[in-house]
All heavy atoms as an XYZ file, in Angstrom:
866
protein
N       0.774     -1.170      0.034
C      -0.033      0.009      0.032
C       0.855      1.202      0.078
O       2.005      1.290      0.467
C      -0.912     -0.017      1.246
C      -2.063     -1.003      1.202
S      -3.327     -0.835      2.180
C      -4.197      0.516      1.862
N       0.352      2.232     -0.668
C       1.113      3.565     -0.607
C       0.914      4.363      0.614
O      -0.157      4.278      1.198
C       0.440      4.447     -1.709
C       0.641      3.985     -3.077
C      -0.236      3.545     -3.811
C       2.024      4.022     -3.573
C      -0.144      3.073     -5.188
C       2.214      3.562     -4.933
C       1.125      3.238     -5.628
O       1.408      2.778     -6.985
N       1.977      4.929      1.134
C       1.848      5.770      2.264
C       0.878      6.942      1.857
O       0.821      7.213      0.640
C       3.276      6.347      2.657
C       4.247      5.264      1.883
C       3.276      4.653      0.775
N       0.405      7.736      2.760
C      -0.722      8.736      2.411
C      -0.125      9.781      1.482
O      -0.671     10.282      0.535
C      -1.072      9.389      3.733
C      -2.249     10.435      3.603
C      -3.440      9.740      2.924
C      -2.781     10.810      4.984
N       1.191     10.168      1.795
C       1.768     11.339      0.767
C       1.957     10.740     -0.625
O       1.598     11.638     -1.546
C       3.142     11.732      1.252
C       3.063     12.581      2.601
C       4.427     12.985      2.956
C       4.434     13.988      4.226
N       5.693     14.371      4.543
N       2.227      9.519     -0.838
C       2.448      9.067     -2.248
C       1.131      8.889     -2.843
O       0.804      9.183     -3.968
C       3.185      7.691     -2.102
C       4.684      7.877     -1.807
C       5.252      6.511     -1.682
O       4.696      5.457     -1.459
N       6.675      6.545     -2.068
N       0.137      8.411     -2.057
C      -1.158      8.331     -2.580
C      -1.881      9.603     -2.997
O      -2.340      9.704     -4.067
C      -2.192      7.710     -1.571
C      -3.564      7.428     -2.071
C      -3.546      6.461     -3.257
C      -4.379      6.686     -0.908
N      -1.605     10.625     -2.153
C      -2.087     12.001     -2.529
C      -1.400     12.433     -3.812
O      -1.917     13.184     -4.661
C      -1.765     12.956     -1.426
O      -2.412     12.775     -0.336
N      -0.089     12.293     -3.958
C       0.725     12.612     -5.115
C       0.218     11.866     -6.351
O      -0.049     12.557     -7.435
C       2.142     12.366     -4.981
C       2.977     12.728     -6.003
C       3.062     14.252     -6.347
C       4.450     12.362     -5.867
N      -0.264     10.678     -6.269
C      -0.692      9.805     -7.446
C      -2.015     10.450     -7.695
O      -2.288     10.670     -8.985
C      -0.835      8.441     -7.045
C      -1.677      7.624     -8.165
C       0.572      7.724     -6.889
N      -2.866     10.786     -6.812
C      -4.209     11.425     -7.138
C      -4.058     12.646     -7.851
O      -4.711     12.977     -8.809
C      -5.050     11.461     -5.843
C      -5.467     10.043     -5.308
C      -6.307     12.310     -6.097
C      -6.131     10.055     -3.950
N      -3.125     13.543     -7.277
C      -2.958     14.904     -7.942
C      -2.501     14.751     -9.256
O      -2.947     15.443    -10.274
C      -1.909     15.720     -7.005
C      -2.550     16.198     -5.747
S      -1.554     17.182     -4.610
C      -0.126     17.618     -5.546
N      -1.531     13.918     -9.592
C      -0.978     13.758    -10.987
C      -2.076     13.274    -11.796
O      -2.249     13.651    -13.008
C       0.347     12.768    -10.788
C       1.434     13.563    -10.161
C       0.697     12.387    -12.350
C       2.618     12.664    -10.032
N      -2.865     12.281    -11.463
C      -4.020     11.655    -12.147
C      -4.933     12.783    -12.517
O      -5.409     12.822    -13.705
N      -5.268     13.604    -11.571
C      -6.222     14.607    -11.806
C      -5.755     15.681    -12.789
O      -6.409     16.090    -13.719
C      -6.520     15.349    -10.467
O      -7.169     14.458     -9.556
N      -4.423     15.954    -12.707
C      -3.843     16.944    -13.609
C      -3.787     16.357    -15.047
O      -4.142     17.075    -16.028
C      -2.386     17.340    -13.116
N      -3.425     15.158    -15.175
C      -3.499     14.543    -16.451
C      -4.950     14.487    -17.179
O      -4.995     14.664    -18.318
C      -2.989     13.095    -16.409
C      -1.442     13.007    -16.182
C      -0.939     11.532    -16.044
C      -0.612     13.670    -17.376
N      -5.859     14.166    -16.207
C      -7.264     14.156    -16.757
C      -7.622     15.550    -17.155
O      -8.272     15.601    -18.191
C      -8.216     13.552    -15.577
N      -7.381     16.571    -16.412
C      -7.773     17.808    -16.813
C      -7.033     18.311    -18.106
O      -7.542     18.966    -19.033
C      -7.467     18.929    -15.659
C      -8.343     18.829    -14.436
C      -7.876     19.752    -13.327
C      -9.778     19.124    -14.877
N      -5.764     18.025    -18.177
C      -5.042     18.344    -19.278
C      -5.577     17.627    -20.583
O      -5.672     18.271    -21.562
C      -3.546     17.903    -19.181
N      -6.110     16.305    -20.505
C      -6.745     15.746    -21.611
C      -8.042     16.380    -22.041
O      -8.230     16.604    -23.204
N      -8.733     16.779    -20.927
C     -10.048     17.460    -21.212
C      -9.717     18.842    -21.844
O     -10.484     19.293    -22.844
C     -10.774     17.743    -19.967
S     -11.492     16.307    -19.135
N      -8.820     19.517    -21.504
C      -8.516     20.834    -22.026
C      -8.023     20.692    -23.561
O      -8.574     21.488    -24.395
C      -7.427     21.528    -21.249
N      -7.334     19.828    -23.843
C      -6.868     19.531    -25.357
C      -8.122     19.162    -26.131
O      -8.040     19.474    -27.321
C      -5.739     18.639    -25.391
O      -6.123     17.327    -25.017
N      -8.895     18.373    -25.579
C     -10.050     17.966    -26.464
C     -11.047     19.091    -26.631
O     -11.777     18.969    -27.678
C     -10.819     16.798    -25.691
C      -9.998     15.368    -25.692
C     -10.836     14.454    -24.949
C     -10.003     13.196    -24.820
N     -10.769     12.175    -24.069
N     -11.132     20.111    -25.777
C     -11.966     21.241    -25.839
C     -11.371     22.464    -26.344
O     -12.047     23.406    -26.418
C     -12.627     21.545    -24.451
C     -13.500     20.432    -24.031
O     -14.029     19.634    -24.743
N     -13.559     20.268    -22.675
N     -10.046     22.335    -26.945
C      -9.561     23.446    -27.456
C     -10.343     23.920    -28.763
O     -10.688     22.945    -29.468
C      -8.049     23.099    -27.837
N     -10.469     25.194    -28.909
C     -11.259     25.625    -30.146
C     -10.587     25.106    -31.396
O      -9.411     25.168    -31.559
C     -11.280     27.145    -30.043
C     -10.612     27.417    -28.666
C      -9.964     26.299    -28.188
N     -11.400     24.760    -32.402
C     -10.847     24.364    -33.771
C     -10.563     25.723    -34.546
O     -11.175     26.737    -34.362
C     -11.973     23.573    -34.477
C     -12.205     22.328    -33.955
S     -13.460     21.502    -35.039
C     -13.511     19.830    -34.449
N      -9.582     25.541    -35.385
C      -9.276     26.670    -36.215
C     -10.457     26.726    -37.220
O     -11.198     25.728    -37.388
C      -7.983     26.504    -36.988
O      -8.103     25.315    -37.898
N     -10.537     27.786    -37.980
C     -11.607     27.971    -39.046
C     -11.451     26.754    -40.098
O     -12.480     26.286    -40.489
C     -11.472     29.252    -39.739
C     -12.605     29.495    -40.815
C     -14.110     29.328    -40.258
O     -14.349     29.850    -39.234
N     -15.004     28.811    -41.004
N     -10.229     26.407    -40.499
C     -10.094     25.354    -41.479
C     -10.563     24.030    -40.896
O     -11.280     23.305    -41.561
C      -8.661     25.360    -41.879
C      -8.341     24.376    -42.938
C      -6.898     24.294    -43.385
O      -6.355     25.512    -43.723
O      -6.286     23.293    -43.303
N     -10.110     23.725    -39.698
C     -10.585     22.630    -39.045
C     -12.132     22.468    -38.816
O     -12.665     21.426    -39.148
C     -10.009     22.340    -37.580
C      -8.470     22.215    -37.596
C      -7.838     22.246    -36.208
O      -8.286     23.085    -35.373
O      -6.815     21.530    -36.079
N     -12.642     23.630    -38.414
C     -14.051     23.581    -38.256
C     -14.847     23.432    -39.614
O     -15.788     22.563    -39.696
C     -14.620     24.800    -37.554
C     -16.050     25.008    -37.500
C     -16.726     24.104    -36.551
C     -16.791     25.730    -38.343
C     -18.136     24.173    -36.501
C     -18.237     25.747    -38.228
C     -18.852     24.829    -37.324
N     -14.441     24.128    -40.571
C     -15.027     23.947    -41.967
C     -14.927     22.420    -42.417
O     -15.964     21.931    -42.931
C     -14.278     24.941    -42.951
O     -14.452     26.209    -42.703
N     -13.869     21.765    -42.146
C     -13.686     20.474    -42.651
C     -14.647     19.474    -41.654
O     -15.347     18.708    -42.366
C     -12.249     20.028    -42.455
O     -12.170     18.630    -42.637
N     -14.696     19.741    -40.537
C     -15.672     19.012    -39.583
C     -17.146     19.203    -39.891
O     -17.870     18.330    -39.862
C     -15.317     19.444    -38.088
N     -17.421     20.508    -40.209
C     -18.691     20.843    -40.520
C     -19.120     20.043    -41.809
O     -20.288     19.601    -41.940
C     -18.914     22.334    -40.693
C     -20.262     22.754    -40.943
S     -21.412     22.409    -39.584
C     -23.012     22.479    -40.364
N     -18.173     20.024    -42.863
C     -18.448     19.361    -44.139
C     -18.657     17.867    -43.894
O     -19.684     17.294    -44.431
C     -17.371     19.653    -45.156
N     -17.911     17.335    -43.071
C     -18.066     15.891    -42.777
C     -19.407     15.655    -42.076
O     -20.039     14.641    -42.333
C     -16.792     15.399    -41.830
C     -15.632     15.090    -42.643
C     -14.516     14.520    -41.585
O     -14.263     15.143    -40.675
N     -14.044     13.453    -41.967
N     -19.735     16.437    -40.985
C     -20.862     16.287    -40.259
C     -22.253     16.396    -41.182
O     -23.015     15.768    -41.068
C     -20.908     17.295    -39.137
O     -19.968     17.021    -38.105
N     -22.148     17.416    -42.110
C     -23.233     17.665    -42.989
C     -23.355     16.539    -43.954
O     -24.494     16.097    -44.253
C     -22.986     18.878    -43.838
O     -23.189     20.043    -43.024
N     -22.296     15.944    -44.396
C     -22.397     14.772    -45.311
C     -22.950     13.568    -44.606
O     -23.721     12.774    -45.080
C     -20.910     14.394    -45.879
N     -22.500     13.383    -43.280
C     -23.092     12.258    -42.538
C     -24.574     12.476    -42.226
O     -25.239     11.580    -42.302
C     -22.315     12.172    -41.192
O     -20.990     11.783    -41.300
N     -24.884     13.777    -41.920
C     -26.305     14.083    -41.678
C     -27.162     13.798    -42.970
O     -28.177     13.181    -42.814
C     -26.481     15.464    -41.316
N     -26.677     14.160    -44.128
C     -27.355     13.966    -45.444
C     -27.579     12.427    -45.624
O     -28.599     12.111    -46.068
C     -26.604     14.593    -46.590
C     -26.677     16.021    -46.557
O     -27.493     16.734    -45.999
O     -25.710     16.710    -47.187
N     -26.452     11.667    -45.421
C     -26.637     10.196    -45.555
C     -27.633      9.668    -44.537
O     -28.415      8.738    -45.029
C     -25.181      9.734    -45.347
O     -25.287      8.305    -45.340
N     -27.531     10.139    -43.408
C     -28.605      9.689    -42.378
C     -30.018     10.026    -42.798
O     -30.973      9.279    -42.571
C     -28.237     10.009    -40.983
C     -26.894      9.387    -40.418
C     -26.430     10.142    -39.270
C     -27.188      7.934    -40.014
N     -30.296     11.301    -43.216
C     -31.501     11.742    -43.647
C     -32.099     10.933    -44.764
O     -33.233     10.596    -44.846
C     -31.404     13.185    -44.094
C     -31.264     14.154    -42.845
C     -30.974     15.532    -43.388
C     -32.500     14.186    -41.900
N     -31.168     10.450    -45.804
C     -31.666      9.741    -46.936
C     -32.183      8.359    -46.397
O     -32.959      7.730    -47.140
C     -30.425      9.452    -47.798
C     -30.099     10.734    -48.656
C     -28.848     10.465    -49.545
O     -28.379      9.305    -49.670
O     -28.400     11.444    -50.070
N     -31.608      7.943    -45.313
C     -32.125      6.580    -44.697
C     -33.234      6.845    -43.765
O     -33.705      5.884    -43.117
C     -30.985      6.005    -43.995
C     -29.779      5.668    -44.804
C     -28.674      5.049    -44.009
C     -27.330      4.885    -44.755
N     -26.121      4.679    -43.898
N     -33.781      8.034    -43.634
C     -34.830      8.320    -42.667
C     -34.376      8.375    -41.218
O     -35.303      8.404    -40.374
N     -33.089      8.628    -40.966
C     -32.736      8.677    -39.475
C     -32.441     10.098    -39.082
O     -31.320     10.443    -38.844
C     -31.522      7.678    -39.465
C     -31.687      6.335    -39.733
C     -30.338      5.503    -39.872
O     -29.343      6.097    -40.129
N     -30.411      4.235    -39.507
N     -33.596     10.854    -39.052
C     -33.596     12.166    -38.718
C     -32.815     12.505    -37.370
O     -31.961     13.325    -37.287
C     -34.874     12.791    -38.762
C     -34.997     14.259    -38.618
C     -36.475     14.856    -38.896
N     -36.908     14.442    -40.161
C     -36.639     14.970    -41.337
N     -35.897     15.955    -41.430
N     -37.218     14.440    -42.488
N     -33.148     11.629    -36.402
C     -32.634     11.953    -35.061
C     -31.118     11.724    -35.022
O     -30.413     12.445    -34.392
C     -33.370     10.950    -34.054
C     -34.783     11.359    -33.814
C     -35.527     10.324    -32.869
O     -34.936      9.415    -32.300
O     -36.770     10.328    -32.994
N     -30.714     10.645    -35.641
C     -29.199     10.426    -35.866
C     -28.516     11.547    -36.412
O     -27.425     11.885    -36.105
C     -29.049      9.048    -36.472
C     -29.395      7.880    -35.601
O     -29.519      8.033    -34.480
O     -29.794      6.828    -36.173
N     -29.136     12.072    -37.472
C     -28.493     13.204    -38.262
C     -28.491     14.381    -37.373
O     -27.378     15.095    -37.301
C     -29.463     13.560    -39.444
N     -29.360     14.680    -36.632
C     -29.303     15.868    -35.679
C     -28.295     15.496    -34.496
O     -27.505     16.429    -34.157
C     -30.732     16.038    -34.940
C     -30.644     17.079    -33.768
C     -31.719     16.584    -35.906
N     -28.205     14.300    -34.183
C     -27.254     14.014    -33.071
C     -25.725     14.241    -33.498
O     -24.838     14.713    -32.917
C     -27.287     12.426    -32.758
C     -26.222     11.892    -31.772
C     -26.475     12.264    -30.395
C     -25.565     11.479    -29.450
N     -24.446     12.440    -29.041
N     -25.479     13.882    -34.816
C     -24.091     14.204    -35.452
C     -23.840     15.677    -35.364
O     -22.689     16.150    -34.981
C     -24.093     13.736    -36.849
C     -22.882     14.315    -37.682
C     -24.118     12.226    -37.062
N     -24.773     16.504    -35.619
C     -24.536     17.921    -35.627
C     -24.728     18.501    -34.154
O     -23.917     19.412    -33.848
C     -25.771     18.651    -36.371
C     -25.676     18.384    -37.883
C     -26.988     18.716    -38.502
C     -24.516     19.100    -38.456
N     -25.333     17.847    -33.264
C     -25.288     18.250    -31.818
C     -23.831     17.969    -31.237
O     -23.152     18.840    -30.511
C     -26.198     17.520    -31.084
C     -27.735     17.916    -31.241
C     -28.700     17.007    -30.449
O     -28.331     15.854    -30.004
O     -29.843     17.461    -30.282
N     -23.310     16.839    -31.634
C     -21.950     16.648    -31.247
C     -20.913     17.668    -31.715
O     -20.042     18.049    -30.936
C     -21.397     15.238    -31.796
C     -22.275     14.025    -31.129
O     -22.801     14.272    -30.005
O     -22.172     12.917    -31.503
N     -21.075     18.145    -32.906
C     -20.234     19.175    -33.418
C     -20.412     20.490    -32.792
O     -19.497     21.125    -32.413
C     -20.337     19.292    -34.935
C     -19.502     20.394    -35.564
C     -18.013     20.012    -35.488
C     -19.815     20.484    -37.032
N     -21.674     20.872    -32.371
C     -22.001     22.030    -31.810
C     -21.455     22.027    -30.340
O     -21.042     22.984    -29.848
C     -23.536     22.185    -31.629
N     -21.516     20.888    -29.639
C     -20.922     20.697    -28.345
C     -19.396     21.073    -28.360
O     -18.735     21.628    -27.335
C     -21.162     19.416    -27.651
C     -22.468     19.181    -27.207
C     -22.817     17.839    -26.651
C     -24.236     17.553    -26.450
N     -24.621     16.164    -26.031
N     -18.759     20.553    -29.368
C     -17.282     20.694    -29.477
C     -16.865     22.109    -30.037
O     -15.769     22.531    -29.699
C     -16.664     19.769    -30.405
C     -16.861     18.192    -30.055
C     -16.333     17.331    -31.028
C     -16.533     15.903    -30.619
N     -16.294     14.940    -31.721
N     -17.809     22.891    -30.512
C     -17.668     24.121    -30.941
C     -18.766     25.153    -30.540
O     -19.632     25.559    -31.395
C     -17.526     24.211    -32.495
C     -16.426     23.271    -32.986
O     -15.301     23.910    -33.028
N     -16.714     22.106    -33.286
N     -18.894     25.336    -29.297
C     -20.081     26.105    -28.773
C     -20.325     27.485    -29.350
O     -21.329     28.090    -29.272
C     -19.771     26.214    -27.255
C     -18.281     25.960    -27.137
C     -18.023     25.115    -28.278
N     -19.237     28.164    -29.814
C     -19.283     29.532    -30.404
C     -19.780     29.535    -31.835
O     -20.045     30.629    -32.381
N     -19.926     28.390    -32.428
C     -20.223     28.319    -33.983
C     -21.775     28.261    -34.152
O     -22.462     27.350    -33.592
C     -19.527     27.162    -34.618
C     -18.063     27.036    -34.338
C     -17.289     28.169    -35.250
N     -15.882     28.014    -34.969
C     -15.014     28.236    -35.894
N     -15.299     28.724    -37.024
N     -13.702     28.155    -35.594
N     -22.221     28.965    -35.142
C     -23.590     28.823    -35.427
C     -24.065     27.773    -36.441
O     -25.163     27.323    -36.510
C     -24.136     30.278    -35.977
C     -23.561     30.470    -37.437
C     -24.240     31.635    -38.044
C     -23.678     31.931    -39.404
N     -24.279     32.957    -40.139
N     -23.118     27.477    -37.350
C     -23.467     26.547    -38.515
C     -24.084     25.337    -37.984
O     -25.145     24.844    -38.729
C     -22.147     26.335    -39.230
C     -21.416     27.540    -39.706
O     -22.169     28.635    -39.664
O     -20.353     27.469    -40.208
N     -23.688     24.471    -37.115
C     -24.318     23.275    -36.707
C     -25.849     23.517    -36.172
O     -26.805     22.749    -36.599
C     -23.607     22.648    -35.527
C     -22.285     23.317    -35.656
C     -22.470     24.640    -36.128
N     -26.022     24.712    -35.596
C     -27.346     25.000    -35.206
C     -28.306     25.379    -36.351
O     -29.534     25.015    -36.256
C     -27.293     26.094    -34.119
C     -26.662     25.740    -32.829
C     -25.496     26.023    -32.413
C     -27.230     24.826    -31.869
N     -25.153     25.464    -31.162
C     -26.308     24.794    -30.851
C     -28.449     24.217    -31.742
C     -26.578     23.999    -29.626
C     -28.685     23.414    -30.608
C     -27.794     23.318    -29.640
N     -27.826     26.087    -37.203
C     -28.606     26.427    -38.431
C     -29.032     25.123    -39.177
O     -30.109     24.951    -39.591
C     -27.885     27.413    -39.343
C     -28.593     27.551    -40.688
C     -27.541     28.724    -38.705
N     -27.978     24.319    -39.246
C     -28.335     23.048    -40.089
C     -29.395     22.135    -39.321
O     -30.338     21.570    -39.778
C     -27.044     22.130    -40.264
C     -27.161     20.858    -41.000
C     -27.318     21.299    -42.491
N     -27.160     19.935    -43.195
C     -28.069     19.162    -43.719
N     -29.273     19.508    -43.593
N     -27.696     18.066    -44.349
N     -29.196     22.090    -37.920
C     -30.269     21.390    -37.126
C     -31.571     22.066    -37.289
O     -32.628     21.309    -37.378
C     -29.885     21.415    -35.593
C     -28.763     20.392    -35.361
S     -28.387     20.157    -33.518
C     -27.192     21.549    -33.357
N     -31.656     23.451    -37.342
C     -32.915     24.041    -37.346
C     -33.555     23.647    -38.797
O     -34.692     23.441    -38.792
C     -32.653     25.618    -37.372
N     -32.768     23.620    -39.908
C     -33.389     23.154    -41.127
C     -33.873     21.774    -41.148
O     -35.037     21.462    -41.646
C     -32.294     23.354    -42.169
C     -31.888     24.725    -42.490
C     -30.793     24.632    -43.622
C     -30.189     25.885    -43.935
N     -29.011     25.858    -44.928
N     -33.158     20.837    -40.455
C     -33.504     19.491    -40.315
C     -34.817     19.336    -39.572
O     -35.772     18.680    -40.039
C     -32.524     18.522    -39.751
C     -31.248     18.545    -40.756
C     -32.942     17.119    -39.431
C     -30.030     17.883    -40.194
N     -34.912     20.048    -38.604
C     -36.031     20.021    -37.639
C     -37.295     20.509    -38.320
O     -38.477     20.015    -38.514
C     -35.969     20.757    -36.390
C     -35.069     20.043    -35.356
N     -35.335     18.810    -35.030
C     -34.053     20.393    -34.720
C     -34.437     18.472    -33.974
N     -33.622     19.389    -33.829
N     -37.050     21.775    -39.080
C     -38.138     22.357    -39.912
C     -38.639     21.462    -40.973
O     -39.864     21.247    -41.140
C     -37.651     23.864    -40.433
C     -38.699     24.534    -41.070
C     -39.509     25.352    -40.297
C     -39.007     24.473    -42.405
C     -40.475     26.133    -40.836
C     -39.955     25.218    -43.035
C     -40.753     26.073    -42.311
N     -37.772     20.881    -41.652
C     -38.219     19.895    -42.744
C     -38.898     18.734    -42.262
O     -39.743     18.317    -43.016
C     -36.935     19.511    -43.560
C     -36.235     20.658    -44.406
O     -36.889     21.745    -44.667
O     -35.093     20.477    -44.856
N     -38.602     18.328    -41.075
C     -39.344     17.304    -40.499
C     -40.502     17.712    -39.769
O     -41.146     16.828    -39.005
N     -41.012     18.964    -39.902
C     -42.180     19.573    -39.397
C     -42.176     19.385    -37.765
O     -43.255     19.462    -37.081
C     -43.415     18.798    -39.882
C     -43.550     19.070    -41.366
C     -44.766     18.354    -42.039
O     -45.520     17.700    -41.316
O     -44.972     18.408    -43.216
N     -40.922     19.489    -37.205
C     -40.838     19.587    -35.761
C     -40.477     21.017    -35.521
O     -39.340     21.427    -35.178
C     -39.529     18.589    -35.328
C     -39.524     18.561    -33.852
O     -40.138     19.384    -33.044
N     -38.689     17.736    -33.431
N     -41.464     21.890    -35.594
C     -41.323     23.305    -35.489
C     -40.742     23.784    -34.096
O     -40.061     24.789    -34.082
C     -42.635     24.084    -35.913
C     -42.968     23.621    -37.383
C     -44.168     22.957    -37.523
C     -42.088     23.926    -38.498
C     -44.587     22.523    -38.761
C     -42.495     23.398    -39.672
C     -43.801     22.732    -39.848
O     -44.161     22.483    -41.138
N     -41.198     23.225    -33.117
C     -40.785     23.749    -31.847
C     -39.255     23.591    -31.754
O     -38.507     24.400    -31.329
C     -41.397     22.837    -30.643
N     -38.688     22.250    -32.096
C     -37.277     22.140    -32.070
C     -36.433     23.040    -33.141
O     -35.384     23.480    -32.889
C     -36.980     20.718    -32.333
C     -37.076     19.864    -31.045
C     -36.322     20.286    -29.780
O     -36.946     20.628    -28.964
N     -34.994     20.099    -29.876
N     -37.197     23.215    -34.168
C     -36.601     24.059    -35.195
C     -36.393     25.572    -34.663
O     -35.433     26.110    -34.876
C     -37.382     24.208    -36.553
N     -37.275     26.113    -33.975
C     -37.205     27.244    -33.307
C     -36.197     27.386    -32.352
O     -35.382     28.300    -32.222
C     -38.632     27.774    -32.779
C     -39.659     28.053    -33.807
C     -38.411     29.017    -31.831
C     -41.072     28.175    -33.344
N     -36.102     26.341    -31.394
C     -35.015     26.302    -30.416
C     -33.623     26.272    -31.204
O     -32.757     27.123    -30.670
C     -35.113     24.925    -29.553
C     -33.999     24.814    -28.733
C     -36.532     25.056    -28.793
N     -33.452     25.562    -32.139
C     -32.136     25.469    -32.932
C     -31.880     26.894    -33.492
O     -30.623     27.286    -33.407
C     -32.121     24.353    -33.892
N     -32.852     27.441    -34.145
C     -32.733     28.750    -34.687
C     -32.370     29.807    -33.735
O     -31.424     30.665    -33.964
C     -33.977     29.162    -35.438
N     -32.892     29.716    -32.583
C     -32.559     30.650    -31.436
C     -31.076     30.452    -31.051
O     -30.449     31.464    -30.717
C     -33.537     30.455    -30.245
C     -34.884     31.005    -30.555
C     -34.859     32.634    -30.624
O     -33.971     33.259    -30.064
O     -35.895     33.034    -31.132
N     -30.703     29.262    -30.915
C     -29.320     28.917    -30.657
C     -28.347     29.614    -31.654
O     -27.353     30.256    -31.280
C     -29.046     27.458    -30.517
C     -29.573     26.847    -29.396
C     -28.846     27.231    -28.022
O     -27.731     27.670    -28.032
O     -29.522     26.967    -26.918
N     -28.792     29.424    -32.931
C     -27.941     30.021    -33.887
C     -27.884     31.552    -33.930
O     -26.835     32.255    -34.057
C     -28.423     29.698    -35.379
N     -28.959     32.218    -33.641
C     -29.220     33.588    -33.412
C     -28.336     34.201    -32.316
O     -27.922     35.308    -32.324
C     -30.538     34.081    -33.487
C     -31.265     33.893    -34.870
C     -32.853     34.053    -34.579
C     -30.792     34.766    -35.839
N     -28.274     33.385    -31.252
C     -27.419     33.887    -30.051
C     -25.842     33.967    -30.431
O     -25.280     34.720    -29.946
C     -27.470     32.828    -28.929
C     -28.869     32.896    -28.239
C     -28.807     31.885    -27.085
O     -27.828     31.379    -26.681
N     -30.155     31.660    -26.598
N     -25.478     33.290    -31.512
C     -24.200     33.361    -32.086
C     -23.989     34.187    -33.088
O     -22.890     34.666    -33.322
C     -23.753     31.867    -32.519
C     -23.546     30.841    -31.200
C     -23.892     29.463    -31.562
N     -23.747     28.536    -30.357
C     -24.577     28.385    -29.451
N     -25.758     29.008    -29.577
N     -24.315     27.625    -28.411
N     -25.098     34.481    -33.802
C     -25.056     35.409    -34.976
C     -26.500     35.954    -35.159
O     -27.247     35.244    -35.934
C     -24.499     34.841    -36.200
C     -24.536     35.766    -37.457
O     -24.791     36.986    -37.292
O     -24.235     35.297    -38.643
N     -26.805     37.061    -34.654
C     -28.149     37.600    -34.756
C     -28.581     38.163    -36.035
O     -29.714     38.635    -36.232
C     -28.384     38.684    -33.634
C     -27.498     39.954    -33.787
O     -26.755     40.006    -34.676
N     -27.536     40.840    -32.837
N     -27.701     38.108    -36.984
C     -27.939     38.496    -38.330
C     -28.309     37.350    -39.312
O     -28.534     37.630    -40.483
C     -26.879     39.331    -38.954
O     -25.741     38.612    -39.156
C     -26.632     40.611    -38.049
N     -28.152     36.197    -38.780
C     -28.386     34.984    -39.775
C     -29.783     34.850    -40.351
O     -30.591     34.699    -39.615
C     -27.881     33.648    -39.058
C     -27.958     32.430    -39.897
O     -29.024     31.945    -40.194
O     -26.866     32.075    -40.430
N     -29.847     35.094    -41.659
C     -31.156     35.079    -42.327
C     -32.028     33.818    -42.268
O     -33.169     33.766    -42.048
C     -31.111     35.578    -43.695
C     -30.673     37.069    -43.816
C     -30.477     37.369    -45.246
N     -30.368     38.730    -45.373
C     -31.203     39.567    -46.107
N     -32.102     39.004    -46.855
N     -31.123     40.868    -46.160
N     -31.241     32.628    -42.406
C     -31.889     31.433    -42.335
C     -32.520     31.231    -40.978
O     -33.656     30.761    -40.891
C     -30.868     30.174    -42.692
O     -30.359     30.484    -43.969
C     -31.560     28.912    -42.653
N     -31.776     31.442    -39.945
C     -32.298     31.238    -38.703
C     -33.450     32.105    -38.274
O     -34.359     31.731    -37.692
C     -31.217     31.357    -37.600
N     -33.337     33.292    -38.684
C     -34.406     34.374    -38.576
C     -35.633     33.890    -39.267
O     -36.862     33.941    -38.812
C     -34.057     35.759    -39.037
C     -33.120     36.450    -38.192
C     -32.937     37.846    -38.784
C     -32.145     38.706    -37.755
N     -31.889     40.084    -38.360
N     -35.533     33.348    -40.503
C     -36.623     32.806    -41.216
C     -37.292     31.677    -40.553
O     -38.582     31.534    -40.482
C     -36.251     32.488    -42.708
O     -35.697     33.524    -43.451
N     -36.443     30.671    -40.158
C     -37.058     29.579    -39.476
C     -37.884     29.902    -38.172
O     -38.861     29.409    -37.944
C     -35.957     28.418    -39.217
C     -35.476     27.901    -40.509
C     -36.435     27.430    -38.257
C     -34.278     26.988    -40.357
N     -37.187     30.824    -37.609
C     -37.918     31.239    -36.264
C     -39.155     31.947    -36.520
O     -40.291     31.745    -35.904
C     -37.028     32.220    -35.549
C     -37.650     32.726    -34.197
C     -36.761     33.635    -33.467
N     -36.526     34.916    -34.237
C     -35.773     35.968    -33.837
N     -35.111     35.913    -32.785
N     -35.773     36.974    -34.741
N     -39.282     32.757    -37.529
C     -40.451     33.400    -37.930
C     -41.445     32.510    -38.582
O     -42.700     32.806    -38.147
C     -40.178     34.684    -38.992
N     -41.116     31.563    -39.332
C     -42.195     30.796    -39.990
C     -42.417     29.666    -39.098
O     -43.633     29.123    -39.039
C     -41.589     30.225    -41.336
C     -42.565     29.240    -41.827
C     -41.253     31.283    -42.280
N     -41.514     29.091    -38.245
C     -41.905     28.099    -37.344
C     -42.951     28.431    -36.337
O     -43.751     27.661    -35.871
């Protein structure tokens, strides 16, 4: 068994490593990285929508939005998907999220108004 000081040190090092791992995973993407990730997510969403898997398509975009909380694009795309699926309440929520990030986005404004 570890003496108390060694155990405390092991816990502190483990916590520091865990926090460092979280910080690197949550680091903001560059514009180029985000554009690539958005293109991939949109392609995946399109493929899922073709199969009728609307919820899974939204999940792909939600994951990207969580990794990039300041970006409006995943929210606009989710708003469109919800709107096209006649889920107007969720379309409005997603449009509002997009507008919080860019209050001039015409697509989000339109979805909010019509939804």
